[in-house]
N, C-alpha and C positions, 0 to 999 in steps of 0.2 A: 524085500520087497515096500515098494515106496505104493503103499494104498491108502484109500480112502479112513478106513478106524485110525490107520497111525495116524493121518493128518488132524483127524478132529483133538484124537487121544490130548498133542502138541498145543492145537489151542488149547483144548478145555487148559491146560494146566499152566501156558505160557502167558493168553490172553485170554484168560475169562470172559470179556467182558463180548468176546465176540463168539462164546462156547455158542448158543442157541442157534446161531447159523446153520445154513445148510449149507453141506460140503459135497460135491463131484470135479470129478476128473473134466478135463477139457476135449476136449473133444482131438485134438491132435497136440500129445503133453510134448514132445521137446525129445532132443534126444539127450541132451546136457542137463535138463533140469524137467522134475513134472510138474506140472503145471496143474491146480485145481482150484475149481469156482471157491468162495468162502461170500458166501450173499448172493448179492445183485452185483456191490459193486466195490468189490475186492480180490484178489489170488492170493495163492500160495505157493509160494514156487520154490524147491527142495533140489536142489545137483544131485544127482545122481550116482557120483563118481566123485574123489578126493577130487581127480587131479582139477575140477570144477570148481572146487570151495574161495578161490580164491575170488572168484567175480564177487561173491556174496559182499563182501564187505567195499571192492569197486563199485557196485554199484548202489550200496546207502549212502557211500560218500559223496558219488558222484551226478549220481539222478538229479536229486531234487538241484542239484545248479547250470543240469544242461537244458533240465527243461523248461522256464521260462523265456529260456533265447532260442527256442525254437518253434519251427511254424505249427510244427504238427503233433498232438498228443505224443508220451510218451510216457509208461507204467514210473511212477513213480514212491520209494521205497514208505508204509505206515508202520512198519517191524521189521526190528527183525529178532529172528531166534535162535536160541542154541539150543546144543545133542539134549534129545533127549529120548525114552521112550522106548531105544533102544534103535536112536537114527544117529548116527555117527556125528554129521556134519552144520553148524548152521544154514537158515535156511532165512528164506522176507515171504514176509503181509505187501503183498502194493497192490496201487490201484488198478481193479479191472479195468479196459479200455474194447467199447464193441465193436468187431467189424470182422470179418473173413477173412483171412488168407488170401493175397494176390494170386491172384491161376490167370495166364491167358485167358482164355475164355470168359473169367469174370471180370477183365479191365475194359471199364466202357472203351478207351480211345486208349491203343500202349503207346502214341506219341505223347498223347499229353500226362499219361502218369510217368514219363523219364522227364518231364519238363517241372512234372511236382515234387521228381523225387532228387531231379537235380539242385533242385532250392532248397530240397529240405537240407542235403549236402553239400550243399554252402552253407549255410546258416552253420551248420555243425561246424564246420571248418573256420567262420569268424569266431569262433569262440576261443576265450584266450587261453592258451594250451598249459600255463603257468604251471609245473607239479602237478600235473595227469600224467597217470601212468604210463609209463613207455612199456617198449615192447617187451615181453620175457614168458613163462609161464603158462602166468594169468590168463594172455591170451593168444598163446600160442604162437607167439612171435609177429604176429600181424602186427602192422608196422615197422617194424625193423627190415634188412635186408633179403630180399627171394633167395640168395645161397643158403640161407640155414636147411633149404629141404630143393636145395640140388639134391644128393645123395638120395635121398627118396625119390625123383622123380626120373631119375636115369635109372633107379631101378625097376618104375613104374613102366616105361620103354623097354628097356630091355626084358621083361614077362612079358610086355603084352604084342610083339613082334611085328610083326607083317598083319594084326589086323587092326592098326594104325599106323598113317602117313611117316612112320617114324623120319626120316630125310625132316619134314616141314615140320613138323612135332620142335627137335630138337633145334633147327632154327631161329623157332618163336621164343623157344628157350633162352637159345643165347643174348639174342636180342632184350627181353627180359632183365637178362645177369649186368650185359655190358649196362644198363643204365640204373644211374644212380639218385636218392631223391638229395636234394644239396639245398633245400629250404629249412624255415622255420619250424619245428613240431605245429603240427596239426591235429586234432580232434576230428577220430575216423569211427566207424562204423565199426564194423569189423566184420561182421558177416551178416551182404547184402543179399539175404537169400529171398522169396518170395511167402518163404512161412513167416517172417521178420516183416512182414509190408501190409498192411491190413487197409482194404478195401470198404467203403460203404456199399449203398445198395445198390448208387449209381454210376459206381467200379468206375469209384474213383479213390486214390490213396489216400488215404482218415486217418493212418497214423502208423511210428514203427514202435516194435517190441526188441525184446533182449538183447540188452546190450553185457554181456556179456563179457565179448569178445571186443571191448571199446576202449581207445586207446587215445594218446597222439604218437605221433611222428609220422611215418610216410603214409598219406591218404591213399595210394593207389589199391591197396586191398575192395575200398570200395568200388573200385571203379569196375571190375571183374560180372560185376550185372551188367555190361554191357553185354556180354556176350551169351552168359546166361537166362538172361528175359528178352532180352531188344533184341530189335532184329535193321537190319538196313536204315531206314527215316526214326525209327525212336532213338536205334545204335548213338547216329548220329542228329539229332537235337539236344540227346543225353550229353554228346562229348563240348560242341558248340555253348547249350547253357553250363555249363560246368565247367565251360574252357580248359578242359583238360590239354594239358602242354604234349608233344609223342615221348615224352621218355614214360611219363606219370601211363599215359596210354601203351606204352610197352608191357610195365607191371603192372598195370590192369592185367596184361592180355595176357604176363605172365601167371594172376595169380590163378587167372581161372583154369590157363592149362594143367596149372598144379592142380586145383579142385578135381580136374574132368581124367584125369591120369590116375589119381591114389584111389579116387569112387572106384572107373572103371575096373583098375585094379584087385580091389579088393572087394568084388560084386554088392557097393551098398547100393548101388543103383539099379534097375533097366539097362542096359549095352544099350541102346537109343538114345534112350533121354542122355544118356552121354556124350555119343557119335555125335548128335546132331550139335553139343556145345560143341566138341572139337571139331566141326563142318563148319560151324562158327567162326572160326578162328582166322 
């Protein structure tokens, strides 16, 4: 298990200059990684399984390049840890960013939030993508064709049966698969979820964290938040501000649909939450 005592030993042996700083787990430690406070200005981020390890080197290389070109703070690596003390994977020490995870009741104005997020994603997309990480196992093929998840989606539809509007779901999925990205590769975050979006005391978007699934390619995966968080007016504002074309909109809806289906099928979230997403598609 990844616990405070393990992190304390890793810091003491590999970064002794920080050994005197207090260490404590964050309130929401994440699924792909376990995250701990290191003093007041740093965090320690450790992959929870081997399939998340490739993201460590990617973030170490690219976050320092992306950070100065973005309008909001993102984590910046301060040190790279090596396997040790019984822990088998590389890990990171990053800058700590204050803020609360964005929630519907914590966001002051959802339309304003949608516009701010669109501006952040637009800035990310403008960054030179040359040499950036293409879709692959490191980010579970985000940025690539949605068809990679066709079998999984079809299986979920079959498993869920009459619990979902199967005909409508399959139509939306077909529309997403029929659309392809024919532009140059663009940077994307890859996991636009509320847990990775921080708000300040005023309820405004203040930072974006967890770039483990980032990459370059088709940015449609970042559009999924239009259905998982936004509603009516805020969804329209997000689309208009980001100037999303019909094809990217369809693929973004496909990403949201895939995630909702496999989540519902696997019972990783309450059916109510997933049903709300499905009803918005």
